[in-house]
C-alpha positions in Angstrom: 24.0 1.0 16.1 21.2 -0.6 14.1 21.3 -4.3 13.2 20.1 -6.4 10.3 17.6 -7.9 12.8 13.8 -7.5 13.2 11.3 -8.5 15.8 8.0 -9.3 13.8 4.5 -9.3 15.8 1.8 -11.3 14.3 -1.5 -12.2 16.1 -3.4 -15.4 15.4 -5.8 -17.8 16.8 -4.4 -19.6 19.8 -5.2 -22.9 18.1 -3.0 -22.2 15.0 0.2 -20.3 16.9 2.2 -23.6 17.6 1.9 -24.9 14.2 2.7 -21.4 12.2 5.3 -20.9 14.2 6.9 -24.3 14.0 6.7 -24.1 10.0 8.2 -20.4 10.2 11.4 -21.9 12.3 11.6 -24.9 10.3 11.7 -23.0 7.0 14.4 -21.0 8.5 12.3 -17.7 8.0 13.1 -16.8 11.8 15.4 -18.1 14.7 12.6 -18.3 17.4 9.1 -17.3 17.8 7.7 -16.5 21.2 4.0 -17.2 21.7 2.2 -15.3 24.2 -1.0 -17.1 24.4 -3.5 -15.0 26.0 -3.9 -11.6 24.2 -7.5 -9.7 23.8 -7.9 -7.7 20.7 -10.0 -4.9 19.9 -10.2 -4.0 16.4 -12.5 -2.6 13.3 -13.2 -5.1 10.9 -15.4 -4.5 7.8 -17.0 -1.5 9.8 -17.8 -3.1 13.0 -15.7 -3.2 16.1 -14.8 -6.6 16.8 -13.1 -8.6 19.8 -11.1 -11.6 19.9 -8.8 -13.8 22.0 -5.7 -14.4 20.2 -2.0 -15.5 20.7 0.9 -12.9 20.1 3.9 -14.5 18.0 7.2 -12.7 18.6 9.1 -13.6 15.8 12.9 -12.8 15.5 14.3 -12.6 12.0 16.7 -10.8 9.6 16.1 -8.0 7.0 17.1 -10.8 4.4 14.5 -13.3 5.6 11.6 -10.9 6.0 10.0 -11.2 2.5 9.9 -14.9 2.6 8.8 -14.9 6.3 5.9 -12.4 5.4 5.0 -14.8 2.5 4.8 -17.7 4.5 2.5 -16.2 7.2 0.1 -14.9 4.4 0.2 -18.4 3.1 -0.4 -20.5 6.2 -2.2 -18.0 8.4 -6.0 -18.6 9.1 -6.8 -14.7 8.7 -7.9 -13.2 5.6 -5.7 -10.2 6.6 -3.0 -11.4 8.9 -1.1 -8.9 11.1 2.4 -8.5 10.2 4.5 -5.8 11.6 8.2 -5.7 11.8 10.2 -3.5 14.1 13.9 -3.0 13.8 15.9 -4.3 16.7 18.6 -1.4 17.1 20.6 -3.2 19.4 21.1 -6.4 21.5 23.4 -9.1 22.8 26.1 -9.8 20.0 26.1 -13.3 20.6 22.3 -13.7 20.6 22.1 -11.7 17.3 25.0 -13.8 15.5 23.0 -16.8 16.7 19.8 -15.4 15.1 21.7 -14.8 12.0 23.0 -18.1 11.7 19.5 -19.5 12.7 18.1 -18.0 9.5 20.9 -19.3 7.2 22.6 -15.8 6.9 25.8 -16.5 8.5 27.6 -19.8 8.9 27.8 -21.6 12.0 31.1 -21.9 13.6 29.4 -23.9 16.3 25.9 -25.2 15.4 25.0 -26.4 18.9 25.9 -22.7 20.3 22.9 -20.6 21.1 
């Protein structure tokens, strides 16, 4: 059963990841952002093969919040063209998915301290 939730992948510099993640969660554009601090990326940019050490953000959000999240990342991200890839979450813990929805403002919280 498909859900109304997304896992968004976004790489950034190690220096900007925590601030970018905090801004996303503070704006209620995502319930949670996990930061994997050591990702080696190899990619083609402007005709050349490049390498970079980056941080990978795993962003948990809803379909409803996605457009705002994408716009926020594009404005706050240090890269000219940030990686923003959304993958539908097909299933997961009902309680966790409800918390995710409440945290992005989609569902009123019956118990705001419950995660």
